[in-house]
N, C-alpha and C positions, 0 to 999 in steps of 0.2 A: 504494500500500500504506500501511496505517496503522501508523506506528512504535509499537511497544509497549514495547520495552526500550531504555532510555537509560542509557549508562554515562557518568557524570560523572568527568572527570579534573580534579583540583585540586592546586595546588602545596602547599597546606597545609590543615589542619583546625583552624586557630586560631579565635579568637573575633572575627574581623573581619567587615566587612560582606559581602565576597564569599562567605565561608564560610557565613554565615547565609543569604545569598541561595540558595546551593545547598541548604541544609537546607529552606528554605521551598518551593523548587521540588520537592524530593523529596516533601514532605508533600502538595503539591497533586497530583502525578502519581500517587501511591499512591491518593489519594482518587478520582482519575479512572480508575482501573483499569489504569494503566500499571505498569511494573516498573523503577523506577530502581535503580541501584547506583552506588557511589562508589569511586574509587581515588585515594588520596592519595599524593603523591610524597615526603612528608616521612618521615624516619626515626623521628621521636619523636612521642609522643602530645602533642597540642597543645590539647585542651580540648573539642572538639565531637564526638569519636568516640562517646561514650556517647549523645549525643542522636540520632545517626544509627541506632545499634543499637537504641535505645529506640523509634524509629519503624519498626523492621522493615526497614531499608534494608541490603542486603548491602554490606559494607565490605571493601575490599582495601587493602593497603599495599605499594607498590612503590618503595622508596627510590631517590631519584636526587639525590645530593649535588651533582653538577655535570653540565652537558650533555655533558661529555667522556665520561661513562659511557653515553650514549644508545645507542651502537652496540656496547656490550660484549655478549658472548654471554649473560652472566648476566641483564642487563636485558632483552634481546630475548626470552629464554625465559620470563622472568617476565611480560612483557607478553603473550606468547602464552597463558600460563595464565589471566591475568585475562580476556582476550578470550574464551577458550573457556568459562570459567565463567559469564560474564555474557551472552554471546551477543547483543551489542548490535545494534540497528537503527540507532542514532545514537550517535556520540561527541560529548560536549559538554564543551569545555574552559573552565576558569576560571583566570585568572592566567597569567603569562608562561611559566613552565616547562611548565605543563600544556598550553598552546597548542602549544608545540614538540612535546611528546610526542604530542598528538592528531594533528598533521599527519604526524608520522612513523608513527603507528599506522594512519592512514588509508591511507598508501602501502603498508604491509606487509600489512594485513589487509582492505583493500578495503571499509571501512565509512565511510559518509558522516560528515563531521565538521562541527561547529558550534562557534564560540567566542563567549564573551561578554567584551566590554571594559567593565570596571567603573569606569574613571576615565581621565583624560588627563593627560599630562605627568609620570607617575610611573614606570610600569613599562617602557614601550616607547621608550627613549631610547638614543642611541649605537648600539653594535653590535647591541643587541637589536632596534632598528627594522629594521636591515638583515636580520637573520635572520628576523624576522616577515614581511618583504616576500617573501623567498624561499619561505616556506611558505604564504603566503596562497592560492596557487592550489590547495592541497589542501583548502580549506574550501568547503563548499556554501553557507554563510551565516555572517554575523557579526552578533551582537546587540550593540547599544550602549545603555547605560543613559541616555545624554544626547547632545545635539547635539555637544558638545565631544568626547566619546568616539568618536562616529561620524566626526567630521572626522579624528581621529587614526588611526582604522582605515583610512580612505581613503588617508591619507598614508603608511601602511605596507603598501599594496598591494592592499587590498580594493576591487573595483569598487563604486561607489556603489550600484548596483542590488542588490548582495548584502548591503548593510548595513541592518539593520532596527533602528529605535530603539524599544526597549521599556523604559520607565522601571521602576525597582523598585516593588515593591508589598508590602503587609502584609495580614494577616488582621484585618479590623475587628471580628470576633467575639472575637478573642483580645486585641487591643489596643483597649480601649474605656474610656470614662469610668467612674469608680467610682460605684456607687449612692450618692446623697446620704446615705442613712441609715447607710452604712458608712464613708464617707470620713473622718469625724471620728476615729473610734476607730483606724482603720488609720493615719491620719496621725500620731496621738499615739504609736503604737507605733514608727513609722519615726523620728520625731523623737527618741524616747528612745534608739534604737539608734545614731543618728548623732551626737547631741549630748546625752550623758547629763546634763551639768550644766544643761541648759536644759529638762529635763522639766517639763511643766506650763505652760510659757510658750508663748504664741501668737506665731508668727513666719511670715514668708513664706519659701518654699523655692524657690530657683533652682537648677536642676540641668542636668546634661549626661550623656552616656554615649558610650563609644567607647574604642578603644585609646589608651593613653597614649603617643602618638608625636608626633613633631614636626609632622607635617602637620595634626594636629588643632588646633594652636595654643592649647592649654589655658592656657599661661601668661598669655595675654591675658585670659582669663576670671578668673584669680586677681587680676591687676592691677586689672581693672574692679571686682571684688568689694571690693577694699580701698578704693575710692572710694565705694562704695555702703553699706558696712557701718557701722553706728553713726552717730554724730552726734546732737546734741540735737534731739529732736522728729522724727527720722527713723524710718521703720518698721524693725522688727527683721527683718533679712534674713539668712538662712543659705544656704549653698551646698554642693553635693555633685557630684562627678563619679564615676559608676559605670563602672569599667573598670580594666584593668591593662595594663602595658607598660613599655618601656624608659625612658620619661620620668618614671616615678614619683618618683624621688629628686629630679630637677630641680624638679618641681612641688611636692613636699613641702617642699623647701628654700625655695622662694619663699613658700609659705604661712607657714612659720615666720618668714622674714625680714620679712614684712609684718605679723606679729603676728596672724594670722588663725586660729590653731589652734582657737579656740573657735567659729569661725563657718564654717570650710571643711572639709568631710569628704571623705576619699578612701577609701571603703569597699571598693574593689577590685572584682573581677568579680562580677556577680550574674546568676544564671540565671532570676530572677523579675522581669525588667524590666516585663512586662505588669502586674504588681501595683504597681510603683513609679512608673511614669510618671504615672498619674492623680493621684498625691499631690503632684506638683510644681505650683507656681503659675506658673512660667515655665521653659521649656526654652531653652538657649542653645547654639549650635554655631558656634564661631569659626574653622572650618577654613580653611586656606590653599588646599587643592585638594580637590576631591570629584568623585564621579560623581553619583549620587542616593543620599544616605546613608540607610540603613535606620533608623538611630536617629532621624533627623528625622521620617521617615514614621511610625514607631511612636509618637513623642510626639504628632504631629498627630492620629493615629487615636485616641489616648487623650484627646483634647479639651483639650490643653494649649496655651496661648499660646506661640508660638515666635519666637525671634530667631536669625537665622543670617546668615553671610557670603554674599556674592554669588559664591561659588566654584562652578565646574563647573555641574552641573545643578540646583543649589539654587533659583535664581530661577524656573525652570520649574515647580517644585513649590510654592514658598512664596508667590510673588507674588500679592498680593490676599488671602492667607489667613494672613499673619504679617508680621513686620518684617524687611526685608532691610537689611544694613549693608555698605558697601564692605569688601572683604577687608582684614584687618589694621588696620582703623580703630578703635583703642581708644576714642577719644572718641565715635565713633558708637555703639559698643556700650554705653558708659556711659549715653548719652542714651536709647537704646532701652530698656535695662533699667530705668532710673529711671522712665521713662514708665509702664511696665507695673507696676512695683512700686507706684507711686502711684495707679494707676487700676484698681480692681477690675472696673468695667464693661467697660473695654477688654480686660482679660484674658479675661473671660467671652466676649465677642463674638469675639475672635480664636481662642479655643479652639473655639467652635462652628464658625466658618468653616473651621478646620483639619480638623476631623472630616468636615465635608461634602466638602471637597476630596479627602480620601482615599476616601470612599465613591463619589464621582463618577469619579475618575480613577486611583486607585491601589489598588483592591481586588484581592485575590489571585485572585479568580475571573476578572476581566477579564484580568489578567496571565497567568494560566495558560492561558487559551484562546489568547492571542496566542503563547505559547511553543509550544503544540501546533501552531499554524499554521506556525510557523517549522520545526518538525521535519518536518511533512508536505511543506512546500515544499522543504526540503533533500533529502529522499528522492526527490522527483520530479526535481529538478535533476540529482542524481547519476545517476539512471537515464536521463534524457533525453540527457545528455551523454556517456553511455558511461563515466562515471566510476566511482567505487567502488560496487560492487554491495552491496546490503544483506545483511548477515550473516544466516545462518540458524542 
């Protein structure tokens, strides 16, 4: 049977990579004639709700503050209402709490379940690994975005044969280089908004995007910026990180402490990143741990030269199409950034290679077809094993 209705269970609808992954998959599925719906376990609105509603995706909220509430009559009845309203052929979980709920839901409602592991070494540690191992038998398939995430899935109970590695993807028609005739004026407008005192001056723009949280290691980027900015005869370089999070004050304080207020902007969350990436000269991602970061793929698809740490699945994405630096190697990042700041030809060539890499390996069309194959396989496995029958 061809699964038509997919209910996504997610721990949150914040503006992180996993949540944007779900949004992108919903867009693809609707375009392919499927009927995705989303249930968030978060009690509060976190940022992406409006995007799902704008895409026409039915959205449910089933608050779960702690796994202790999983067996409460109120939660169980709420879960039943969500299942009845969405009538899923497949449950697809994203992030730890949602994976637990999906396993529980599969047991109660006899719907095949799939989970996606977005990273390794972050969510499934300690008692969480033990709980995940207990529930792994409830899943017909596990999708891992990288080899590292796949290894962690196996270590938490999934048979290797049920783990499918499907790296993240982006829409190259949405994230694309700016037309040369427009780039200059768009770049000037962005520069004026980020650095009002520098309007009219030509400078190179090094940027990044993502949640302002410790795992992204953005303080390294600030320290590297202090070593690149200024200096007699040096190119005028400015820096920006687009995103929001709990590390904002720490990063802002470091910017002030290093005297970079006029050169380092923290404009907060932006929902128009597809318009901003092509205006960067260099994209930098110094993460300590990652799966396959969407921000990196989006910048690559936009034709931007990229520098990133060798964390998680990044080498599999960027090797040969950008500059890889050992994780947390500040000196290495400074050298890589200085090389690209000084060499326009190298920036242009790496930007071209990055775009080609996305078109060849990380296009949303290829990714979507692989995800549909996972759903078909999960439905067949569940039926063949006498497991959860597909909901009607």
